[in-house]
C-alpha positions, 0 to 999 in steps of 0.5 A, spaced: 534 674 365 537 668 370 544 666 368 542 659 368 536 660 363 541 663 359 546 658 359 540 653 357 538 657 351 545 657 349 546 650 350 540 648 346 542 653 340 549 650 340 546 643 339 541 644 334 547 648 330 551 642 330 546 636 329 542 639 324 547 639 318 549 632 320 542 630 319 542 633 312 548 630 310 545 623 312 539 624 308 542 625 301 545 620 297 551 620 293 553 613 290 549 610 284 549 602 283 556 599 283 560 605 287 563 603 293 560 605 299 560 605 307 553 605 309 546 604 306 544 612 307 550 613 301 546 609 296 541 612 292 534 609 290 532 602 293 540 600 293 543 598 299 550 597 301 553 590 301 559 586 300 560 583 293 563 577 290 570 580 291 568 582 299 568 589 297 562 594 300 558 597 294 551 599 292 547 594 288 543 589 292 536 591 292 533 592 299 527 587 300 519 590 300 
């Protein structure tokens, strides 16, 4: 096989191995209603991550339709 082709295949394999675990983590929710959060993807169900009345980011404000 050509050496450049092997390098391309190796780069594709490594990039897939690095990015797939990150995507899986983003899809899994870990926070329930009222828990502190940093982004919407952490909140389970229809909850989104938003500031509460104490200016703290928490899961608990329902997303629109």
